[in-house]
N, C-alpha and C positions, 0 to 999 in steps of 0.2 A: 208240178202235177199235171197229168195230163187231163184234157178238157174236151169236151166237143158237143155241139149244138145239134139234136134230133130231131128231124120234122115230124113229130107223132105227138099224140093228144095226152097220154099218159105216163107217169113216172116210171111205172111197172115195165111198160114198152121199151122206153128209152134204156133203161138198166138191163133189161135182156139184150138188146142190141148192142149195147156198149160192153157188156161182159163178154159176147162173142168177138167183137172188133178189137178190143184192147188184150184178149186172153188172160183177163183175170176174173175172179169171182164177183158175185154181185154184192157180197158183203163187203167188198174191197171199194166200192163205188158210192156217191152219194148224188141224186138228183133233185133240180128244183126247176118248176117251171118259169120259161122267160119268153121274152118275145121272140115269135118265131119257132117255138117247140119247148124242148126239154133239153136243159144242160146237164151233162153228167160229167164228173170229175173223181179221179181216183183220191180215195182218203188215207192210202196206206203208203207209208215209206218205203220204197223199193230198196233202199240201202238195207233197212231193218229187215225185210225180207229175206234179201240175199242172205244175211248173217245167220239169220236162223234156217236156211237151206244148207249153208255150210256146216252149221252145229249139227244138222240132222245125218249130214254124211260123215262126219266124226263120230257119232253116236252109232251109226250102223257097223262103223269098222271096230267099234269099241276102242276108239283111240282117246286117250285122255290128254288133253292140252288144252289150250286156249286160243282164243281168236281176239287178234288186235284190229283195230279199224282205225284208219286215218284217212283225212279229207283234206285235200288241198284243192281249191278251185272246183273243176268239174272231175277231178280224179280220186276215185276212192280207191285206197289200198287195204285189203285185207291180209294178213299176217297171222299164219298159225305155225304152232309149233307142238309136233306130237313126239317129240324124243324118237325112240327107236323105229316108229313108223313114217317118219319124215319121209324115207326112200319110196313107199309105198305110193304116198300121194304127190311126188315129183314123176316117179316113172321114167323109163328110158327115154333118154332125149327130151325130157321133161313133158311127155306128151299127157301124163294125167294132170299134171298141174296146168297147162292150157285147157285142156278139155274143161276142168272145173272153172277156170276163169272164165272161159267162154259160157258156161252155162249161167254164172255169176253176172256177166254181162247182160244177159239175157233177160234175167229176172230183173235185175234194178232198172233197167229201161223200159219195161213194160209199163211202169208207174209213171214216165216223165215224157213231156212233149218233145218233138224234133229239137228244139230250140234248146232244151235243158239236159239233152242226152250226157249221160257219164261215163268216163273211161273207167273199167272196174281193173284192177290189178290183183294178182294173188301172189303171195310168195311163201315158201313152206320152209321152215328150219333156216332162214335166211339166205335159200339157194340163189334167189333171183339176183340179190345183191353181191355174194361172192361170184356168180356167173357172171355177171355185168363186170365187175373189176378183172376177172379173167380175161374175158373178150376183148375187154380195152387194151390189156397188156399185149396180148395176141395181136392184136390190129397195130398196135403201135410197133411191135417186133417187125411184123412183115412188113409193114410201111418202109422201114429203114433197110430192111432186105432188098425190097423193090427199088428203092433209091439207089441202092448201091448197086444191084445186078442188072437194072432196068428190064428184069423179066418178070412176068405178069404172075400173080400167085391165085388159085382157084380154091376156094373153100366150099366143101360140101358138108351136108349134115348141119345146115342150121337152120334155126324155124326164123319164122318172120321178125319177131322180138330180137333174137339174137344178130341177124342181119342188121337191123335198125341200129342197134349200139355202134356197131363196126362203122356203117354207113357215116353215122354222128360224129364217132371220134376221129375218123380222118376227113371230114367234111371240109375242115379247115387248111389241111396240110397242101402246101405248095407243091408242084410237082407230082401230085398223087391223086388219083381217082378211082371210085369205086362204082360198080354197077352190078346188078344181079340179072340172070339170065334164065328161063326155063319156066317150067311148071311146079306147082308142089305137089308132092313133097319132094321133087329131084331139082329144085331150084338152087341155084350155084350163085356165090358170091365172088366178082373178081376185084383185086386189088391191082391197079396198072399204074405205070410212070406216063406221066404227060409231059412234054417238053414246055 
């Protein structure tokens, strides 16, 4: 949970300051007098808050489905399946999925200190898992081609998550190196032969 001591006299004043600084509602905070001021802590679970937000998005679209939540260490993964509306929530080049995931990250981490920050992932209709498997296969195929021809292969239209999958897949390959160049959204990944 996020906590901070404010150098003020009243709990009410500390709650007002913390609500602004933390970006949360006063009702989501608790304050108590301590030596040197008033300590304010968050009392709401950011993961539950993010799940409720995700449910509100599904409700707004009239999407019928379920939300599954898995926690491993500091990684929280939400998985949704809304059948015929999965494509809407994924979007072209998974832009909708990434936008929702970014919002979920922001919501969750408003309630945790820097040391407790979480990584939030979103999967829609198992898209992320299928896409990762497809990218790993593509990385392997391209690496074999580079080893055979010694010609560099350039990949466009990959987001940061997709590029990371390829970098990670080929990180242990001998005679193959990968790197990215350029600025988003035009960043490109290169698979190269190295002697």
